[in-house]
C-alpha positions, 0 to 999 in steps of 0.5 A: 268800198269802206262802209260806215253804220249810222242808226237814227236814234237809239232809244233804248238797250236792245239797239245799244247791244245790237248796234255794238254787234254789228260794229264789232261783225263788221270792224266798220265805225257807227255813229248815232244820231241824238243830242247830249240830253239823249246820250246821257239817257242811255247812260242813265239806263245803263246805270240801272242794270244790276249785274256789273259784268252785264252793265260793263258790257253795255258801257263797252258798247257806248264806246264803240259807237259816236254821237252826231247831231245832225246831217250836216256832219255827215257830209263831213265823215262820208268821203268818196271812198265811204258808203253809209248802211243806215239803221232805223227803228221806230221811237213810236213804240205801243205803251200807250195813245198819247199826243198821237197828232204829234207822234205822227207828225214826228214820225213823218219827220224822221221818215222825211230826214232817211229819205233825204239822206238817201238822196244826199249822200252814198248810202248802199244799204238801209235797214228797218226794224219793225214788227211782225204784228199787223193791224187789225182794226181802228183802235188807237193801239193799232196807231203804232202798226199804222206807222210800221207798215206806212213806213215799210212801204216809204222805206222800200219805195224810196230804195227802189227809187234810188237803187239802194239796197233794203231789209226790212227786219220784222220783230216780236219787240213791242215795248221800250226795253230800258231796264236791265233784263230787257223784260217790259215785254207782253208777259211781263206787263200782263204779270205786273197788273195781275200782281197789282190788280190781286193786291188791290182786292186784298186790300178791300176784300182780304179774303176774296180770293180764298172764296172765290175764283176769277172768271175771265172772259174769253175774247179773241185770242193774240198770238205771242212770241216769248222775246228773246232779245239776243236770238233776235240779235244773232238773226239780224247780224245772220242776215245782214250783209247777205247776198244770197237774196235779192235787194229787198229784202223782208224778213220775219224774226220771230221765236218758235214758241207761241202762245195765247193771252188766255194761257199767260192769264191762267198761268200767273194767276194759277202758277204764282197766287194759286188763284184758279181761273174759269174762261167764260164767253158770258159776260153775265157770269162776271160779278164786279171783281170779275169785271175789274180785271177784264176791264184792265185786261181790255184796256192796257192789252191790244189783240196782237196778230202776226202779219203773215205775208211773203216775208222770209220767215226766221224763226229762233230757239225761245223756250216758252218763259215768262217775265218775272213780276216787277216788285218794289225792290226790282229797282234796286235801293234807290237812295233818297236824301232830305233837305231843309228850307229854311223860311221865315221866323226860325220856321223849316220845310223838309223835302225830299231828293232822289235820283239824276237827270231832267228835274222832276218836281211833285206838289203834293196832295194836302196833308198826305204824307212824302212817303206816298210817293215812294213807289212812284219817285223810286221808278222816276229817279231812274231817270229824273232828278225828283224832288217832293215833300208835304205841303205844309200847313198841318201844324200851327207852328208850320204857317206864316204867323203860327196863329190857329185861325190863319192857314197855308193857302195856295199863294203860301204853297207857291212860295214854298216852290219858289224857295226851293227851285231857288236852293236847287238852282233849278233853271227848268222842270217838269211839274207833276202834282195830286189832287189839291196839289192841281191849282198850285201847280197852275198858278205856279206854271202861270206865274213862272211859264218859262221854268216849267217844261211840262206839267202831269196832273194825277186825279186832280182836283179842279172844281169849282166850275160852271156846272161842276157840282155834279161832279163834286164827291162825296168827299169834299161835300163832307169837307165843307159840311164838316167845316160848317158844323164845327165852326166855334163849336168843340162839341162838334169837333170832338164828335166829328173827331170821333166817327171821320175814320168811320164815315167817310174812310170805310174799312175792309170788308170781311165778306163779299156781296154783290152789294159792294160794287160801290163801296168797294171803292170807297174802301182805304185799305189798312195799309194806306190809312196811316200815310193818307190820315194824318190830317185827322189824327188831332184837332189841329191838323183836322182844322188846319186841313179843313181851312186849308181845303175851303180856301183851295175850293175858292179858286176858279180855274177855268181861264187859268187852264186856257193859258197854259201853253206847255204840254199837259197830261191829265190822269185820272181813274173810272172809281175816283171818289175824291176827285171824280174823272169828269173834272179832268176831263173837263179841265183837258178841254180847256187845254190845248196841247194836253191829253187826258186818260182815265184808267179803268178801275182806278181810285183816287189811289193811283200813285199807291195802287196803280204804281207801274200804269202812272209811271208808264203814262208819265214816261209816254208823256215824258217822251213826247217832250223830248220830240218837241 
């Protein structure tokens, strides 16, 4: 009997290459469930591929596949002489814990769809792609593994009841393979975070690693396998259609080389940065810098233990090799264009665009140069059409009246967004805001609810609200104090212009001391000072910035947060000295469909120093929106 293949969804380049390989091997037609948006997303991923030969191969893969949108279409293509081979790989990937209840609901819908197809159509074989790793506890990171194990059991039970052949393939693939090198594996993510950690420390204590080794706290060892995606695909092809075994088989596909997390850490620190590490079992051996890395490691990397049972073990050759670290230029040159928005009285606003796809509109913090977003935009623009700018109001000629005693408030920022949206002809988009962009984003959402698909608040400033005084930062208190002191007092303005960079924005330290444990979070690295301190470069910009902040602080959004109906993600930082994370946690409690995440040891500069973490959690948020 002739056979056609069907993937329940193709979410990444790994599945795309697997589907193409299966199609070529069997000479059967292969389909996948998806919408035009899903297909466009696959083409966007392919477009990010750098080597032309690899890009052309992936485009050829797409030519071998046909997209269908619903089950009803299956009845038109599956005739009496055709049999269906079904392939399912979970779209619930272990990256971060966002919207767990919604993810579980989505997974339930997917499994129910598989059951319906098996009962309604002539299905000859079901193939399920799972994980070689097992669930080890109740940690939220283990949700991924719980879902995998539950799916294995339900799919196998359905196949046994309906006498359908079932193959379960467990692989080491954990992460969404969206980049051209397909190396968003455990080692690559660890290398990236080690790089970010080292840069973070050097920005505050430049000579730290010249004087100190790093102490690593020994934890329970995780078993890891280097990932060779082509090897995994070849093994699946080898066992697909095999007649040598029974009708219900579980294949445990893994590399013949394994390693442990501590080996990876020592390797990256020593080989790439010439930093020696000391393994310890005593937390008392860790200083404040050691504890920062320990927090990052514990937060981002779950313990991965191999699931060992009666599954058929299949090993493929995989020499020990580690993913390279993702630097800025790894994404290639992203073309950023500037556009002019003409305002009243011959004023204008310059904004920037990058990428293509669904639109993201970024509402910047007051006074911050647009270039602060460059690294994050560079990544987001791989998949989205991103629009961002510096909020106007720092200079007199940017204000509606131009008068020194006037200011640009939240209402003016909303008006600017409305005009940008009209000029760009946007119908719907996602909103991302940082710090003092938060309230503008809230009020715009409530004014234009049909335009906003979702919201992301990064280190948002949400006070005042009942009981917020304990969550006010030193930055906020200083801003309010300075504003009161300089009112009609030229001498006080001169005084604060001289001391502000030394008092409110500390410089990196020359020598590390255990007394610096809190101080280091208040330091602004030299590399970021020009971007972030433009409000304090002249009396004009400083006074205008202070007036904008004081107007911002008058808005209480307590009731407004409860009116937000679209998905909301609150991203905060544990050591934020500008907008303490408890403000975001409070705001999250007021929004029904929201997720709160607090990055350990993070500061207010998430979009500059924790770019990959911020990007990763935003992409998880966007994936959730695709499930709706």
